[in-house]
C-alpha positions as CSV (number, residue, x, y, z in Angstrom):
1,X,87.0,126.5,113.2
2,X,85.2,123.2,113.2
3,X,87.7,120.9,114.8
4,X,87.6,120.3,118.5
5,X,91.4,120.2,119.0
6,X,93.9,122.7,120.4
7,X,95.1,124.7,117.3
8,X,98.4,125.5,119.1
9,X,99.5,121.8,118.9
10,X,98.1,120.9,115.4
11,X,98.7,122.1,111.9
12,X,95.8,124.1,110.3
13,X,94.0,122.9,107.2
14,X,91.5,124.8,105.0
15,X,88.8,122.6,103.5
16,X,86.8,123.9,100.5
17,X,83.6,122.2,99.3
18,X,79.9,121.7,99.9
19,X,78.7,120.7,103.3
20,X,78.8,116.9,102.8
21,X,82.2,117.0,101.1
22,X,83.7,119.2,103.8
23,X,82.4,117.0,106.6
24,X,84.2,113.9,105.3
25,X,87.4,115.8,104.5
26,X,87.4,117.4,107.9
27,X,86.9,114.1,109.7
28,X,89.8,112.6,107.8
29,X,92.1,115.5,108.5
30,X,91.2,115.6,112.2
31,X,92.0,111.9,112.5
32,X,95.4,112.8,111.0
33,X,96.0,115.5,113.7
34,X,94.9,118.7,111.9
35,X,92.7,121.5,113.1
36,X,90.4,122.6,110.3
37,X,88.8,125.7,108.9
38,X,86.2,125.3,106.2
39,X,84.3,127.1,103.6
40,X,81.9,126.3,100.7
41,X,83.1,129.1,98.4
42,X,86.5,128.9,96.7
43,X,86.6,132.7,96.4
44,X,86.1,133.0,100.2
45,X,88.9,130.4,100.6
46,X,91.3,132.5,98.5
47,X,90.4,135.6,100.5
48,X,91.3,133.7,103.7
49,X,94.5,132.4,102.2
50,X,95.5,136.0,101.1
51,X,94.9,137.2,104.7
52,X,96.2,134.2,106.8
53,X,98.0,132.0,104.3
54,X,101.1,131.7,106.6
55,X,98.9,130.1,109.3
56,X,97.7,127.3,107.1
57,X,99.6,124.1,106.3
58,X,97.3,122.6,103.7
59,X,94.3,123.2,101.5
60,X,91.8,120.4,100.6
61,X,89.8,121.1,97.5
62,X,86.7,119.0,96.8
63,X,86.5,118.6,93.0
64,X,82.8,118.1,93.5
65,X,82.5,121.8,94.5
66,X,84.8,123.5,92.0
67,X,84.1,124.6,88.5
68,X,86.9,123.9,86.0
69,X,87.4,127.7,85.6
70,X,88.2,127.9,89.4
71,X,91.0,125.3,89.2
72,X,93.7,127.9,88.4
73,X,93.5,128.8,92.1
74,X,95.8,125.9,92.6
75,X,98.6,127.5,90.5
76,X,97.9,130.9,92.3
77,X,98.3,129.2,95.7
78,X,101.4,127.4,94.7
79,X,102.9,130.6,93.3
80,X,102.2,132.8,96.3
81,X,102.0,130.4,99.2
82,X,104.5,127.6,98.2
83,X,104.6,126.2,101.7
84,X,100.9,125.0,101.4
85,X,100.2,121.5,100.3
86,X,97.1,121.1,98.1
87,X,95.1,117.9,98.5
88,X,92.2,116.9,96.3
89,X,89.1,115.1,97.4
90,X,85.9,113.7,95.8
91,X,87.7,113.0,92.5
92,X,85.5,110.1,91.3
93,X,84.1,110.7,87.9
94,X,86.1,113.9,87.5
95,X,89.1,112.7,85.6
96,X,89.5,115.8,83.4
97,X,89.4,118.1,86.5
98,X,91.8,115.8,88.4
99,X,94.3,115.8,85.5
100,X,94.1,119.6,85.3
101,X,94.5,120.0,89.1
102,X,97.6,117.8,89.0
103,X,99.0,119.7,86.1
104,X,98.5,123.0,88.1
105,X,100.4,121.6,91.1
106,X,98.1,119.6,93.4
107,X,100.2,117.5,95.8
108,X,98.0,114.6,96.5
109,X,94.6,113.0,97.1
110,X,92.6,112.9,100.3
111,X,90.5,109.8,100.8
112,X,88.8,108.3,103.8
113,X,91.9,106.1,104.4
114,X,94.2,109.1,104.5
115,X,96.5,111.2,102.3
116,X,98.0,109.9,99.1
117,X,100.9,111.9,97.7
118,X,101.1,112.2,93.9
119,X,104.4,111.1,92.4
120,X,105.9,112.5,89.2
121,X,103.6,112.2,86.3
122,X,100.5,112.2,88.5
123,X,100.8,108.6,89.8
124,X,99.7,107.9,93.3
125,X,102.5,106.8,95.6
126,X,102.2,104.8,98.8
127,X,100.3,106.5,101.6
128,X,102.5,108.6,103.9
129,X,101.6,110.4,107.0
130,X,101.4,114.2,106.5
131,X,104.8,115.7,106.8
132,X,103.5,119.2,107.0
133,X,105.2,121.4,109.6
134,X,102.9,122.6,112.3
135,X,101.3,126.0,111.6
136,X,101.7,128.9,113.9
137,X,98.8,129.1,116.3
138,X,96.1,131.7,115.6
139,X,95.4,134.1,118.4
140,X,91.8,133.9,119.5
141,X,91.5,137.7,119.2
142,X,92.8,137.6,115.6
143,X,89.4,136.4,114.2
144,X,87.5,139.4,115.7
145,X,89.3,142.2,113.7
146,X,89.0,140.2,110.5
147,X,85.2,140.2,110.8
148,X,85.3,144.0,110.6
149,X,87.6,144.3,107.6
150,X,86.1,145.0,104.1
151,X,85.8,141.9,102.0
152,X,86.6,141.7,98.3
153,X,83.6,141.1,96.1
154,X,83.4,137.9,94.0
155,X,84.1,139.9,90.9
156,X,87.2,141.6,92.4
157,X,88.6,138.2,93.7
158,X,87.9,136.6,90.3
159,X,89.7,139.4,88.5
160,X,92.7,138.9,90.9
161,X,92.8,135.2,90.2
162,X,92.7,135.9,86.5
163,X,95.7,138.2,86.8
164,X,97.6,135.5,88.6
165,X,96.8,132.7,86.2
166,X,99.1,132.1,83.2
167,X,97.4,133.2,80.0
168,X,97.7,129.8,78.2
169,X,95.6,128.1,80.9
170,X,92.8,130.6,80.8
171,X,92.7,130.7,76.9
172,X,92.0,126.9,76.7
173,X,88.8,127.2,78.7
174,X,87.2,129.9,76.6
């Protein structure tokens, strides 16, 4: 975990993106009272969510670090972990990816000035404080057993995501 706050008192967020993008998103979430976990790889993020999804309150996806083919992970998260809120960051110049992410179920935008919830039809509403219920604390010893568990390969995880994605979405990108 990268945030220097007590996870027992703060909701947990997962930030996905390259190093620079993660740093700014983590800083914004920490200012809003979150404890953050982070990864560069969206497939690694899905693996963490499959294992510990109930512990997380939100996921921040940097559109700067995702390929368009990886956006269906939003629908997969919403289907299997509906309690998670999905926030998008680094959306400038990525209008097509932003529109697709909204269509797949993203909840809002994360900017330096905070969280902006998306209204119906993808319009940004007034900024509201995060209304995410606090996540259950993660026991310090829980991370140690996870390090020894076998990890899915990128191909296995990608195949799993393709199974969870509705066929019409996948067909449009081919």
